[in-house]
All heavy atoms as an XYZ file, in Angstrom:
878
protein
N      54.469     62.407    158.972
C      55.805     62.702    159.444
C      56.157     64.142    159.039
O      55.843     64.586    157.955
C      56.788     61.701    158.834
C      58.183     61.932    159.280
S      59.426     60.707    158.799
C      58.645     59.586    157.729
N      56.801     64.847    159.938
C      57.187     66.222    159.670
C      58.376     66.262    158.720
O      59.267     65.427    158.793
C      57.556     66.944    160.955
C      56.374     67.141    161.835
C      56.745     67.966    163.022
N      55.528     68.615    163.450
C      55.447     69.882    163.755
N      56.489     70.649    163.715
N      54.304     70.400    164.128
N      58.386     67.294    157.892
C      59.478     67.462    156.946
C      60.674     68.097    157.652
O      60.561     69.193    158.198
C      59.005     68.360    155.796
O      60.102     68.799    155.048
N      61.826     67.431    157.632
C      63.001     68.018    158.268
C      63.454     69.298    157.561
O      63.916     70.240    158.206
C      64.069     66.929    158.180
C      63.517     65.844    157.368
C      62.074     66.100    157.130
N      63.299     69.348    156.239
C      63.680     70.544    155.501
C      62.803     71.717    155.925
O      63.302     72.817    156.166
C      63.560     70.301    153.998
C      63.884     71.525    153.171
C      63.820     71.246    151.707
N      62.556     70.623    151.346
C      62.047     70.646    150.130
N      62.684     71.235    149.154
N      60.898     70.071    149.874
N      61.530     71.473    156.037
C      60.606     72.534    156.445
C      60.927     73.032    157.846
O      60.948     74.240    158.104
C      59.173     72.011    156.377
C      58.137     72.999    156.762
C      56.759     72.377    156.625
N      55.741     73.277    157.115
C      54.499     72.922    157.327
N      54.123     71.691    157.082
N      53.632     73.786    157.772
N      61.197     72.123    158.758
C      61.503     72.484    160.138
C      62.796     73.298    160.231
O      62.846     74.332    160.896
C      61.596     71.221    160.988
C      61.849     71.421    162.469
C      60.678     72.162    163.110
C      62.066     70.086    163.139
N      63.840     72.836    159.545
C      65.124     73.541    159.620
C      65.053     74.910    158.936
O      65.554     75.903    159.473
C      66.229     72.687    158.991
C      66.584     71.478    159.813
S      68.039     70.576    159.243
C      67.546     70.036    157.626
N      64.419     74.970    157.765
C      64.319     76.249    157.055
C      63.448     77.237    157.819
O      63.760     78.431    157.875
C      63.781     76.026    155.644
S      64.976     75.252    154.537
N      62.380     76.762    158.428
C      61.522     77.648    159.210
C      62.270     78.189    160.428
O      62.095     79.360    160.802
C      60.254     76.919    159.641
N      63.113     77.370    161.029
C      63.902     77.828    162.172
C      64.874     78.925    161.763
O      65.014     79.933    162.461
C      64.679     76.659    162.781
O      63.795     75.675    163.243
N      65.528     78.730    160.640
C      66.456     79.754    160.145
C      65.711     81.054    159.879
O      66.156     82.146    160.261
C      67.194     79.268    158.870
C      67.954     80.404    158.204
C      68.136     78.129    159.202
N      64.561     80.958    159.230
C      63.796     82.163    158.909
C      63.255     82.848    160.155
O      63.172     84.081    160.197
C      62.652     81.824    157.951
C      63.068     81.506    156.528
C      61.856     81.068    155.715
C      63.744     82.693    155.867
N      62.890     82.090    161.165
C      62.390     82.704    162.394
C      63.488     83.513    163.074
O      63.262     84.664    163.488
C      61.861     81.627    163.340
N      64.673     82.948    163.181
C      65.781     83.694    163.779
C      66.183     84.883    162.914
O      66.504     85.955    163.416
C      66.975     82.778    164.027
C      66.788     81.871    165.202
C      66.734     80.500    165.030
C      66.654     82.379    166.481
C      66.550     79.657    166.105
C      66.467     81.544    167.568
C      66.410     80.180    167.382
N      66.155     84.694    161.608
C      66.485     85.803    160.710
C      65.445     86.918    160.828
O      65.784     88.097    160.760
C      66.575     85.312    159.268
C      67.058     86.381    158.315
C      67.292     85.850    156.916
O      66.892     84.709    156.608
O      67.880     86.602    156.114
N      64.182     86.550    161.011
C      63.138     87.552    161.190
C      63.373     88.404    162.426
O      63.162     89.622    162.408
N      63.832     87.775    163.490
C      64.144     88.530    164.705
C      65.285     89.502    164.442
O      65.234     90.675    164.829
C      64.479     87.556    165.860
C      63.239     86.762    166.256
C      65.052     88.308    167.052
C      63.520     85.590    167.171
N      66.327     89.028    163.769
C      67.474     89.891    163.465
C      67.049     91.040    162.547
O      67.471     92.189    162.745
C      68.615     89.067    162.835
C      69.702     89.960    162.265
C      69.199     88.110    163.856
N      66.217     90.762    161.571
C      65.763     91.810    160.652
C      64.909     92.846    161.373
O      64.991     94.045    161.080
C      64.997     91.200    159.479
C      65.848     90.395    158.493
C      64.957     89.634    157.527
C      66.812     91.295    157.743
N      64.100     92.404    162.314
C      63.296     93.353    163.079
C      64.190     94.221    163.966
O      63.964     95.440    164.087
C      62.266     92.610    163.935
N      65.215     93.628    164.554
C      66.134     94.389    165.398
C      67.046     95.304    164.584
O      67.680     96.200    165.138
C      66.969     93.435    166.259
C      66.196     92.686    167.340
C      67.085     91.645    167.997
C      65.639     93.654    168.362
N      67.100     95.076    163.288
C      67.894     95.930    162.408
C      67.232     97.288    162.196
O      67.897     98.266    161.855
C      68.072     95.217    161.066
C      68.746     96.010    159.988
S      68.667     95.181    158.395
C      66.925     95.269    158.022
N      65.946     97.395    162.439
C      65.202     98.623    162.158
C      65.760     99.849    162.883
O      66.034    100.855    162.234
C      63.706     98.413    162.475
O      63.239     97.295    161.725
C      62.898     99.632    162.115
N      65.962     99.811    164.194
C      66.529    101.001    164.839
C      67.964    101.294    164.402
O      68.388    102.450    164.398
C      66.459    100.698    166.333
C      66.084     99.293    166.468
C      65.575     98.807    165.168
N      68.689    100.263    164.018
C      70.057    100.476    163.538
C      70.034    101.229    162.213
O      70.898    102.071    161.949
C      70.797     99.127    163.416
C      72.189     99.311    162.846
C      70.848     98.421    164.753
N      69.050    100.938    161.377
C      68.925    101.665    160.111
C      68.679    103.146    160.343
O      69.131    103.992    159.567
C      67.787    101.068    159.265
C      68.059     99.726    158.611
C      66.782     99.169    157.977
C      69.155     99.841    157.563
N      67.980    103.487    161.412
C      67.702    104.896    161.711
C      68.945    105.569    162.296
O      69.354    106.636    161.834
C      66.505    105.028    162.680
C      66.312    106.471    163.113
C      65.243    104.482    162.042
N      69.556    104.938    163.294
C      70.647    105.604    164.006
C      71.977    105.546    163.269
O      72.672    106.553    163.181
C      70.832    104.989    165.408
O      71.065    103.597    165.285
C      69.612    105.233    166.267
N      72.330    104.404    162.730
C      73.643    104.255    162.098
C      73.611    104.637    160.623
O      74.454    105.401    160.145
C      74.175    102.812    162.278
C      75.470    102.611    161.525
C      74.348    102.496    163.750
N      72.623    104.109    159.893
C      72.572    104.359    158.455
C      71.946    105.711    158.121
O      72.079    106.194    157.000
C      71.806    103.248    157.755
N      71.241    106.306    159.073
C      70.659    107.619    158.835
C      69.413    107.622    157.974
O      69.054    108.655    157.408
N      68.746    106.504    157.880
C      67.499    106.457    157.109
C      66.381    107.118    157.900
O      66.431    107.218    159.132
C      67.102    105.012    156.820
C      67.864    104.265    155.739
C      67.357    102.842    155.643
C      67.747    104.945    154.403
N      65.365    107.556    157.189
C      64.200    108.089    157.883
C      63.501    106.954    158.629
O      63.645    105.780    158.282
C      63.232    108.732    156.890
O      62.650    107.739    156.065
N      62.752    107.317    159.638
C      62.067    106.302    160.437
C      61.107    105.492    159.583
O      61.018    104.272    159.710
C      61.306    106.975    161.595
O      62.235    107.742    162.355
C      60.662    105.945    162.491
N      60.404    106.167    158.695
C      59.440    105.473    157.850
C      60.132    104.467    156.929
O      59.693    103.329    156.796
C      58.638    106.480    157.029
C      57.568    105.833    156.182
C      56.766    106.865    155.395
O      57.100    108.046    155.389
N      55.730    106.409    154.732
N      61.228    104.872    156.305
C      61.957    103.966    155.411
C      62.529    102.785    156.181
O      62.494    101.640    155.712
C      63.064    104.720    154.694
N      63.063    103.045    157.373
C      63.630    101.972    158.188
C      62.547    100.981    158.614
O      62.784     99.766    158.623
C      64.328    102.553    159.409
N      61.364    101.488    158.969
C      60.268    100.597    159.349
C      59.829     99.726    158.179
O      59.566     98.530    158.345
C      59.091    101.400    159.885
C      59.271    102.002    161.281
C      58.114    102.940    161.603
C      59.384    100.914    162.319
N      59.742    100.338    157.007
C      59.318     99.571    155.827
C      60.337     98.498    155.498
O      59.979     97.335    155.253
C      59.097    100.514    154.622
C      58.957     99.725    153.332
C      57.889    101.394    154.849
N      61.622     98.851    155.526
C      62.662     97.882    155.178
C      62.801     96.818    156.266
O      62.693     95.615    155.998
C      64.004     98.590    154.936
C      63.923     99.451    153.675
C      65.139     97.574    154.800
C      65.115    100.366    153.473
N      63.048     97.250    157.499
C      63.325     96.300    158.575
C      62.143     95.431    158.934
O      62.229     94.199    158.935
N      61.020     96.058    159.235
C      59.845     95.277    159.634
C      59.199     94.576    158.444
O      58.587     93.516    158.605
C      58.839     96.172    160.357
C      59.337     96.760    161.687
C      58.237     97.579    162.347
C      59.847     95.691    162.620
N      59.345     95.149    157.266
C      58.827     94.484    156.066
C      59.563     93.175    155.790
O      58.948     92.147    155.510
N      60.892     93.229    155.888
C      61.665     92.000    155.689
C      61.419     91.002    156.822
O      61.348     89.788    156.580
C      63.152     92.328    155.581
C      63.608     92.988    154.280
C      65.079     93.362    154.369
C      63.369     92.079    153.096
N      61.287     91.497    158.050
C      61.014     90.605    159.178
C      59.658     89.916    159.005
O      59.538     88.705    159.203
C      61.055     91.377    160.490
N      58.645     90.686    158.636
C      57.320     90.098    158.417
C      57.353     89.092    157.268
O      56.712     88.038    157.336
C      56.296     91.198    158.138
N      58.123     89.403    156.234
C      58.261     88.464    155.117
C      58.913     87.164    155.575
O      58.502     86.075    155.158
C      59.094     89.087    154.003
O      58.464     90.230    153.490
N      59.936     87.277    156.423
C      60.606     86.073    156.927
C      59.630     85.202    157.716
O      59.593     83.979    157.538
C      61.803     86.458    157.788
N      58.842     85.824    158.588
C      57.875     85.050    159.373
C      56.772     84.462    158.493
O      56.327     83.337    158.719
C      57.277     85.910    160.484
C      58.269     86.298    161.546
C      58.433     87.615    161.908
C      59.054     85.344    162.167
C      59.346     87.981    162.886
C      59.970     85.688    163.146
C      60.115     87.016    163.510
N      56.339     85.209    157.498
C      55.312     84.718    156.579
C      55.826     83.525    155.780
O      55.135     82.512    155.636
C      54.858     85.838    155.643
C      53.798     85.468    154.617
C      52.481     85.164    155.323
C      53.617     86.582    153.612
N      57.035     83.651    155.275
C      57.620     82.549    154.506
C      57.817     81.331    155.405
O      57.542     80.198    154.997
C      58.939     82.993    153.850
C      58.664     84.052    152.771
C      59.679     81.813    153.245
C      59.908     84.754    152.265
N      58.280     81.557    156.634
C      58.486     80.437    157.565
C      57.185     79.694    157.843
O      57.181     78.476    158.008
C      59.085     80.939    158.876
N      56.090     80.410    157.856
C      54.805     79.779    158.129
C      54.166     79.090    156.952
O      53.226     78.314    157.118
N      54.662     79.362    155.751
C      54.028     78.790    154.554
C      54.967     77.870    153.778
O      54.823     77.722    152.572
C      53.538     79.913    153.624
O      54.638     80.750    153.288
C      52.447     80.730    154.270
N      55.886     77.240    154.443
C      56.866     76.391    153.759
C      56.320     75.031    153.346
O      57.084     74.170    152.950
C      58.105     76.201    154.645
C      59.060     77.379    154.703
C      60.166     77.108    155.716
C      59.650     77.676    153.353
N      55.025     74.828    153.403
C      54.499     73.523    152.992
C      54.441     73.381    151.478
O      54.293     72.288    150.955
C      53.131     73.264    153.611
C      52.029     74.152    153.108
C      50.730     73.818    153.808
N      50.835     74.148    155.210
C      50.154     75.115    155.800
N      49.311     75.815    155.121
N      50.304     75.369    157.068
N      54.557     74.497    150.761
C      54.575     74.457    149.297
C      55.994     74.660    148.789
O      56.761     75.460    149.320
C      53.664     75.540    148.722
C      52.248     75.340    149.125
C      51.391     74.366    148.702
C      51.513     76.125    150.064
N      50.175     74.499    149.323
C      50.220     75.574    150.165
C      51.820     77.242    150.839
C      49.245     76.089    150.986
C      50.854     77.753    151.670
C      49.582     77.186    151.730
N      56.340     73.952    147.736
C      57.705     73.984    147.202
C      58.103     75.382    146.726
O      59.231     75.811    146.936
C      57.828     72.969    146.050
C      59.182     72.941    145.400
C      60.307     72.556    146.334
O      60.143     71.731    147.215
N      61.464     73.150    146.144
N      57.189     76.115    146.111
C      57.545     77.417    145.549
C      57.912     78.428    146.629
O      58.622     79.405    146.361
C      56.414     77.963    144.672
C      55.139     78.249    145.411
C      54.095     77.389    145.613
C      54.783     79.469    146.055
N      53.119     78.000    146.342
C      53.505     79.282    146.633
C      55.402     80.705    146.211
C      52.853     80.278    147.338
C      54.752     81.698    146.917
C      53.492     81.481    147.470
N      57.497     78.225    147.856
C      57.794     79.168    148.932
C      59.278     79.114    149.289
O      59.842     80.116    149.733
C      56.904     78.898    150.162
C      57.181     79.885    151.276
C      55.433     78.959    149.771
N      59.926     77.993    149.049
C      61.360     77.918    149.306
C      62.113     78.899    148.413
O      63.121     79.472    148.822
C      61.875     76.490    149.103
C      61.423     75.550    150.190
C      60.288     74.763    150.037
C      62.130     75.466    151.387
C      59.873     73.912    151.038
C      61.720     74.616    152.399
C      60.587     73.844    152.212
O      60.176     73.012    153.218
N      61.623     79.099    147.199
C      62.251     80.083    146.310
C      62.057     81.503    146.840
O      62.927     82.358    146.683
C      61.705     79.950    144.889
C      61.972     78.584    144.303
C      60.928     77.735    143.950
C      63.278     78.115    144.140
C      61.174     76.472    143.432
C      63.536     76.857    143.628
C      62.478     76.044    143.277
O      62.730     74.796    142.776
N      60.938     81.749    147.492
C      60.730     83.045    148.143
C      61.732     83.220    149.284
O      62.191     84.334    149.552
C      59.296     83.153    148.664
N      62.093     82.125    149.946
C      63.123     82.182    150.981
C      64.473     82.565    150.404
O      65.220     83.346    151.012
N      64.787     82.038    149.221
C      66.029     82.441    148.559
C      65.973     83.921    148.173
O      66.974     84.640    148.279
C      66.289     81.577    147.323
C      66.817     80.211    147.646
C      66.000     79.099    147.553
C      68.135     80.043    148.043
C      66.488     77.838    147.846
C      68.633     78.781    148.344
C      67.804     77.676    148.246
N      64.815     84.395    147.732
C      64.665     85.808    147.396
C      64.822     86.693    148.629
O      65.399     87.789    148.559
C      63.307     86.047    146.735
N      64.333     86.219    149.766
C      64.498     86.966    151.004
C      65.971     87.081    151.374
O      66.420     88.132    151.850
C      63.719     86.305    152.142
C      63.854     86.990    153.495
C      63.100     88.324    153.491
C      63.354     86.113    154.599
N      66.733     86.033    151.142
C      68.168     86.087    151.422
C      68.844     87.131    150.542
O      69.715     87.883    150.996
C      68.817     84.716    151.215
C      68.226     83.601    152.032
C      68.103     83.914    153.502
O      69.024     84.442    154.117
N      66.954     83.604    154.078
N      68.424     87.220    149.292
C      68.979     88.233    148.385
C      68.580     89.637    148.832
O      69.391     90.572    148.771
C      68.503     87.968    146.957
N      67.351     89.798    149.302
C      66.899     91.111    149.777
C      67.661     91.527    151.027
O      68.024     92.703    151.182
C      65.394     91.078    150.051
N      67.923     90.584    151.916
C      68.699     90.896    153.120
C      70.119     91.299    152.740
O      70.700     92.201    153.347
C      68.710     89.698    154.066
N      70.664     90.661    151.728
C      72.000     91.031    151.258
C      71.984     92.420    150.621
O      72.931     93.187    150.768
C      72.513     89.985    150.269
C      73.945     90.121    149.784
C      74.915     90.031    150.956
C      74.260     89.047    148.765
N      70.893     92.750    149.967
C      70.781     94.066    149.328
C      70.732     95.192    150.354
O      71.117     96.330    150.052
C      69.544     94.111    148.437
N      70.266     94.914    151.555
C      70.258     95.932    152.612
C      71.686     96.334    152.968
O      71.924     97.425    153.483
C      69.475     95.435    153.849
C      69.560     96.404    155.007
C      68.026     95.181    153.483
N      72.641     95.489    152.635
C      74.042     95.799    152.871
C      74.525     97.024    152.130
O      75.539     97.619    152.494
N      73.801     97.459    151.115
C      74.140     98.704    150.417
C      73.967     99.886    151.355
O      74.770    100.820    151.354
C      73.252     98.862    149.157
C      73.442    100.230    148.523
C      73.528     97.754    148.168
N      72.943     99.837    152.182
C      72.654    100.924    153.122
C      73.399    100.726    154.434
O      73.898    101.686    155.022
C      71.124    101.003    153.387
C      70.808    102.079    154.395
C      70.375    101.203    152.103
N      73.479     99.490    154.893
C      74.093     99.164    156.176
C      75.116     98.044    155.948
O      74.766     96.874    155.882
C      73.016     98.703    157.164
C      73.427     98.448    158.593
C      73.926     99.734    159.246
C      72.265     97.885    159.370
N      76.401     98.399    155.798
C      77.414     97.396    155.439
C      77.519     96.217    156.413
O      77.862     95.107    156.000
C      78.722     98.195    155.422
C      78.300     99.596    155.141
C      76.963     99.756    155.811
N      77.216     96.411    157.678
C      77.272     95.296    158.630
C      76.252     94.218    158.277
O      76.415     93.050    158.649
C      77.023     95.803    160.038
N      75.233     94.597    157.558
C      74.193     93.636    157.187
C      74.708     92.622    156.164
O      74.151     91.528    156.048
C      72.990     94.408    156.637
C      71.715     93.651    156.604
S      71.326     92.881    158.172
C      70.277     91.608    157.559
N      75.776     92.962    155.456
C      76.349     92.015    154.497
C      76.817     90.757    155.232
O      76.562     89.639    154.789
C      77.504     92.672    153.708
C      76.948     93.785    152.808
C      78.257     91.645    152.883
C      78.006     94.599    152.107
N      77.484     90.950    156.355
C      77.980     89.803    157.131
C      76.814     88.954    157.626
O      76.825     87.726    157.497
C      78.843     90.288    158.315
C      79.258     89.125    159.197
C      80.052     91.055    157.815
N      75.800     89.609    158.182
C      74.640     88.862    158.679
C      73.900     88.159    157.546
O      73.426     87.027    157.713
C      73.696     89.803    159.428
C      74.213     90.303    160.773
C      73.296     91.382    161.324
C      74.341     89.156    161.742
N      73.805     88.813    156.405
C      73.120     88.195    155.265
C      73.887     86.979    154.758
O      73.281     85.971    154.375
C      72.933     89.216    154.153
N      75.203     87.054    154.771
C      76.008     85.904    154.346
C      75.844     84.754    155.337
O      75.698     83.593    154.947
C      77.485     86.309    154.178
C      77.634     87.208    152.951
C      78.387     85.092    154.060
C      78.997     87.838    152.802
N      75.835     85.063    156.627
C      75.664     84.022    157.645
C      74.292     83.352    157.501
O      74.186     82.120    157.442
C      75.840     84.601    159.062
C      75.368     83.621    160.123
C      77.286     84.997    159.299
N      73.232     84.166    157.429
C      71.897     83.584    157.319
C      71.665     82.936    155.959
O      70.948     81.938    155.852
C      70.818     84.629    157.618
C      70.580     84.814    159.080
C      71.017     85.952    159.732
C      69.935     83.843    159.828
C      70.811     86.134    161.087
C      69.720     83.999    161.185
C      70.163     85.145    161.821
N      72.275     83.468    154.916
C      72.189     82.823    153.605
C      72.841     81.454    153.622
O      72.316     80.490    153.058
N      73.981     81.368    154.289
C      74.645     80.073    154.419
C      73.833     79.088    155.238
O      73.741     77.900    154.900
N      73.231     79.583    156.317
C      72.361     78.718    157.121
C      71.151     78.258    156.320
O      70.710     77.102    156.432
C      71.922     79.441    158.389
C      72.993     79.659    159.452
C      72.460     80.574    160.555
C      73.441     78.337    160.025
N      70.578     79.165    155.520
C      69.409     78.827    154.702
C      69.760     77.750    153.677
O      69.043     76.761    153.536
C      68.876     80.082    154.007
C      67.802     79.791    153.012
C      67.937     79.739    151.658
C      66.436     79.483    153.279
N      66.742     79.426    151.075
C      65.810     79.261    152.047
C      65.697     79.376    154.441
C      64.464     78.951    151.952
C      64.356     79.054    154.341
C      63.753     78.849    153.099
N      70.875     77.927    152.993
C      71.288     76.950    151.977
C      71.588     75.606    152.639
O      71.199     74.546    152.134
C      72.495     77.470    151.178
C      72.057     78.647    150.297
C      73.121     76.382    150.328
C      73.189     79.407    149.652
N      72.270     75.635    153.773
C      72.584     74.400    154.492
C      71.313     73.683    154.931
O      71.183     72.463    154.759
C      73.472     74.700    155.711
O      74.660     75.356    155.263
C      73.825     73.437    156.461
N      70.369     74.423    155.503
C      69.111     73.816    155.942
C      68.343     73.230    154.756
O      67.774     72.137    154.856
C      68.256     74.846    156.676
N      68.344     73.939    153.643
C      67.621     73.478    152.454
C      68.250     72.192    151.897
O      67.557     71.204    151.663
C      67.611     74.578    151.394
C      66.831     74.228    150.161
C      65.449     74.342    150.140
C      67.467     73.767    149.017
C      64.729     74.011    149.010
C      66.756     73.438    147.886
C      65.387     73.562    147.882
O      64.671     73.223    146.759
N      69.565     72.202    151.726
C      70.254     71.050    151.127
C      70.215     69.843    152.056
O      69.875     68.731    151.623
C      71.712     71.432    150.760
C      72.517     70.207    150.364
C      71.721     72.457    149.644
N      70.548     70.042    153.321
C      70.525     68.909    154.248
C      69.104     68.382    154.456
O      68.901     67.171    154.591
C      71.141     69.307    155.584
C      72.655     69.494    155.595
C      73.127     69.907    156.980
C      73.366     68.243    155.136
N      68.134     69.276    154.481
C      66.747     68.849    154.609
C      66.307     67.984    153.443
O      65.614     66.974    153.626
N      66.715     68.355    152.243
C      66.383     67.534    151.070
C      67.048     66.174    151.140
O      66.457     65.156    150.777
C      66.770     68.257    149.785
C      65.814     69.389    149.467
C      66.056     69.918    148.115
N      65.678     68.883    147.143
C      65.473     69.113    145.872
N      65.595     70.326    145.397
N      65.152     68.150    145.050
N      68.311     66.148    151.610
C      69.004     64.861    151.737
C      68.314     63.966    152.757
O      68.155     62.758    152.523
C      70.453     65.086    152.166
C      71.343     65.567    151.064
C      72.779     65.629    151.547
N      73.605     66.315    150.569
C      74.845     66.705    150.804
N      75.387     66.485    151.993
N      75.536     67.319    149.881
N      67.926     64.531    153.867
C      67.247     63.737    154.890
C      65.909     63.228    154.365
O      65.549     62.061    154.586
C      67.068     64.559    156.180
C      68.426     64.838    156.830
C      66.158     63.839    157.169
C      68.372     65.849    157.952
N      65.171     64.070    153.651
C      63.896     63.631    153.075
C      64.102     62.508    152.074
O      63.310     61.560    152.024
C      63.187     64.814    152.414
C      62.599     65.790    153.394
C      62.000     67.014    152.723
O      62.194     67.201    151.498
O      61.339     67.789    153.422
N      65.157     62.588    151.267
C      65.435     61.533    150.296
C      65.790     60.226    151.007
O      65.350     59.143    150.585
C      66.571     61.959    149.368
N      66.574     60.310    152.079
C      66.909     59.106    152.837
C      65.672     58.499    153.501
O      65.507     57.280    153.512
C      67.958     59.406    153.900
C      69.344     59.593    153.346
C      70.363     59.896    154.428
O      70.011     60.218    155.550
N      71.635     59.785    154.070
N      64.811     59.350    154.044
C      63.588     58.840    154.654
C      62.694     58.160    153.628
O      62.086     57.128    153.912
C      62.838     59.970    155.352
C      63.478     60.434    156.633
C      62.752     61.606    157.259
O      61.946     62.270    156.622
N      63.047     61.859    158.533
N      62.629     58.743    152.427
C      61.824     58.129    151.370
C      62.418     56.790    150.942
O      61.680     55.831    150.686
C      61.720     59.069    150.179
N      63.748     56.712    150.891
C      64.388     55.450    150.513
C      64.152     54.389    151.576
O      63.907     53.222    151.259
C      65.884     55.655    150.293
N      64.228     54.767    152.843
C      63.970     53.817    153.918
C      62.526     53.348    153.905
O      62.239     52.185    154.169
C      64.295     54.415    155.274
C      65.769     54.555    155.529
C      66.785     53.854    154.965
C      66.366     55.479    156.438
N      68.000     54.276    155.446
C      67.770     55.275    156.356
C      65.893     56.444    157.281
C      68.670     56.001    157.106
C      66.801     57.177    158.041
C      68.165     56.950    157.952
N      61.620     54.249    153.610
C      60.202     53.883    153.570
C      59.901     52.963    152.393
O      58.975     52.144    152.453
C      59.329     55.127    153.500
N      60.689     53.072    151.324
C      60.441     52.264    150.136
C      61.029     50.860    150.252
O      60.603     49.967    149.529
C      61.038     52.951    148.915
N      61.972     50.672    151.138
C      62.555     49.331    151.283
C      61.588     48.430    152.043
O      60.998     48.850    153.041
C      63.904     49.382    152.025
O      63.706     49.991    153.296
C      64.934     50.163    151.238
N      61.439     47.212    151.593
C      60.514     46.309    152.295
C      61.096     45.908    153.653
O      62.302     45.810    153.835
C      60.410     45.088    151.364
C      61.622     45.147    150.491
C      62.024     46.600    150.417
N      60.210     45.686    154.561
C      60.624     45.267    155.900
C      61.156     43.847    155.853
O      60.712     43.017    155.052
C      59.455     45.373    156.860
N      62.078     43.545    156.706
C      62.620     42.182    156.772
C      61.535     41.239    157.288
O      60.840     41.552    158.256
C      63.818     42.124    157.719
C      65.023     42.874    157.163
O      65.121     42.955    155.924
O      65.861     43.331    157.957
N      61.407     40.074    156.654
C      60.411     39.129    157.150
C      60.841     38.583    158.507
O      62.033     38.482    158.792
C      60.391     38.030    156.092
C      61.688     38.146    155.383
C      62.103     39.593    155.488
N      59.891     38.263    159.340
C      60.265     37.710    160.657
C      60.979     36.376    160.488
O      60.628     35.571    159.628
C      58.939     37.549    161.386
C      57.888     37.658    160.343
C      58.484     38.364    159.160
N      61.983     36.170    161.285
C      62.725     34.904    161.199
C      61.981     33.809    161.968
O      61.331     34.056    162.963
C      64.135     35.083    161.749
O      64.073     35.601    163.055
N      62.127     32.579    161.468
C      61.396     31.457    162.051
C      62.098     30.844    163.210
O      63.145     30.966    163.583
C      61.163     30.394    160.989
């Protein structure tokens, strides 16, 4: 059975990766960063988001997802509009993580309950 937490968190990270990649030209034009710095920051964070989304089968990778949310928030120092996006995606990440864990716990509880015996 697929993990609902893994599916939801990977979806959030995939969309966040797209937004982070699209942030790269904005870092050059609006924030005034050099092209090289913008590529390293924007595409580096985007690649990290996709990498983390693909490796969510291990528990420790979820902590890397939390670190990515902090890094996206830190970009707000250079590009203030990124603070809003980081808060939105951070909230989505936390929601996906918490609700995914709750669903997994409910599924485990349902699997642990014995099936009703057939009635005669």
